[in-house]
C-alpha positions, 0 to 999 in steps of 0.5 A: 541562542547561546552555544551552551544552549545549543549543545544542551538541546543537541545532547539532551532535548532533541527527540529524533524520529530520523536523522534530519535535525542533527543533519540540518544543524551540521549542514548549516555549520558547514555552510557558515551558519546559513543556507537556502533550502536548495542548498540544504536539500543538495546536502541531504542528498549527498548523505542519503546512502539509499538514494546513492545506492538506487542511482548506482544501481540505475547507472549499472543497469541502464546508461552505463550498459548502453553506452558500453555496448556502443563503445562510448565508455569503458569500465574497470571495477568501479571506475568509468571512463570516456573511451575517447582520446584526450580532448581539447578545452574547446572540444570539452566545451562542445561536448558539454553543450550538445549534452546540455541541449539534449538534456533541456530538450528531454526536460521540456518534453517530459517535465519533472517526471523524468526523475524519480516521482517520490522526490516530488511528493508534496503530501506524503502518505502519513506513517500509520496509513502507509503501514496499514496499506502496506500490512493489508497488501502483505507486503506485495505489489498488487499488480505483479506480486513482487515483494520488497526483496525484489524491487522497492514498494510504493504506496500508490494513489489509485486515482492520481492526485494530479486528477483529484485523488485523495490521500485515503485508505480507500484510494491507496494500494501497494505497487512496486517501483516498476509497476508504479512508474509504468502506471505513472498518472495516466491510469486509475485501475485498482489492482487490490482486487487481483486477489490471490484465491489460492486454495488452502488444503482442507479449507471448506470456505476457500474460493475454489471450493465455495465458488458453486455456492456463490450468490454474488460477489463484491470486490474482495468478498463473496456471499453464500447461503448457509449450509445450515441456516438458523433462519431463512435468508441466513447468509454468509459473507466470506473473504476470497482471500484465505485468512483465519478470522475477522481479526486477520481480514485487511481493512479493504476486506472489512469495508467490503464486508460491511458494504455487503452486509448493508446492502443485504440487509436493505434488500432482505427488509424491502422483500420480506416484511416478516423480517424485523431484526438482524443478527450479525456476527463472527465466531473467531477461535475454537473456544468461541465456536469457530469450526472452519478457520476461514474468516466469515460473517453471519447475517441472520434475519430475525422475525418476531416470535422465532425464539420465545425470548430473544432478549440478549441476542448475541449474548446467547453465545453462552446460554445462561448469560443471554438473559439479563 
């Protein structure tokens, strides 16, 4: 490739979703035209301001604080100094040898897990999946409730990948850095169902109000009988979390709702041979007939002859449009 082609690519053709491409080319220029992947990684790390800030924070919070308490080091502003008289060449070598021995002993015992595991991720969560998991978690740690303003949030594999866990929605949850590092790969608890069921004032379907009517619970949703049933066996599937309508339900709530509907359909059909069909639906918005603004899905068993002309089904939401 000629210099002109390289410059043309950089200035006119390079599509960027991150700084990585120009950074890599710059690193190669500074390395004389070629470098190993490890050498490039070292240079990338030196440019990663977020990592530098992360380790600045880690240094201040732990090793610096402990070593200052033992009077091993002293700090003046941002300057850190070893609190010991001037060392000879041999003394420096002795101290370095002891430190290296301690480092290698710890590494042999713990392995790569001593470092931030995020750097070891060889199969990262795709951006779109990462976004959906974080959005559905409302930007909070599923275990302690921390937000990104408190500490970094990670998308965690519920069943660790080291134990066969897959990178798919049902196996992902949001944990803050502290909870995730404490969990490590030793636990497969699904914390997503530690659902905030705080009652919203005036909501008739919030968990505390609807609790006496609950027939059964399944993960993030509950089942109750409709107070004004359209037919015998009319059920409502209601998220435990207060959310306005079906379109604001999280992916796991939708999945749990779907699983419950299928289980109820099989149960009702096998126990009542008069049931020959079902309507499944939800009202979203006042103009669509919603009166309680806490998401809920109707499961309505249907029987032959329960209405003179069932043709059109849910199209009957607008009566004169039902028959077609």
